[in-house]
N, C-alpha and C positions, 0 to 999 in steps of 0.2 A: 734225729738230727745228723747221724753219722753219714747216711746216704746223700745228704747235701753239703757235707764238709763245714757243718755249722760249728762255729768257734765255742769253746768252753764259756760259760758265762754264770750268771746268778744260779744259785743252786735251789732256792726256795726251801723246802722242807727235807730235801734230801742232799747232804753236804758231798756226796760223792758223785752225783750226776749233775754235771754242769750244762746239760742240754735238755733239762725238763722244764721247758718254757715254750711258749708259742712258736710254731714252726716258722722259720725264716723265709717264707716264700718270696718276698720282695727281693731277696739277696740271690735268688737261684737263677744264675746264668752262666753262660760258658761251660767251663769245666763241671762245675757244680750241676747244671742242668743235664749234662751227659750222665752224670753219675745217678742221678735221680731217675732219669729214663731207664738205665741199666737196672736198678732196683725195682722198677715198676715192672719190668719185663720177667725179672726173676720171680717177682711176687705173682704175677699173672700166671706163669709156669706151675708154680707150686699150687695155686688155688685150683688149676685144671688137673693136677695129679696128686691125689690123696696118698700115694705111695711114697711121695718124698717125705712127709711128715710122719706117717702112721705104718709105713711098710717094713717088711722084714728085708734085712739087707744081707745079700750074699756077696762076697768078695769074689772077683774073678782071678784066675791065674793067667797072668800075661808075661810074655817074654820082655816086654817094654812097656813102661807107663804103669798106670794104676787103674783099675776098673772094678764097678760093682753093679749090681743090679738090685733094685727095690722093687717089692712086689705087695700090693695090697688090693685084695678082690680082684676085679678084673683089669685094674690098673698095673701097668709094669713100665719101669723106667730104667733105662741102661745110661750109666754115666762112665765116661772114658776121660781119663787125663793123661795126655801123651808127653808132657813136658812143656817147657818154655822154648820160645825160638830166640 
């Protein structure tokens, strides 16, 4: 529910998790729909790249920003974070 900004609601059997209920698909529009689309894209990328979840991570030495490489088998992913605008 976090990906759709679902509000905290009834907790059912877990008093700490107020989003363990049916997904609020009928409420997904506007900003929430954009958030869901973003997380779907991230999920698809992760599904195509096993290195994201199972890979060995090597931190890169950069003058500016932060970067790392994750490798698993033949899959290799480079991640660079250059900061905010």
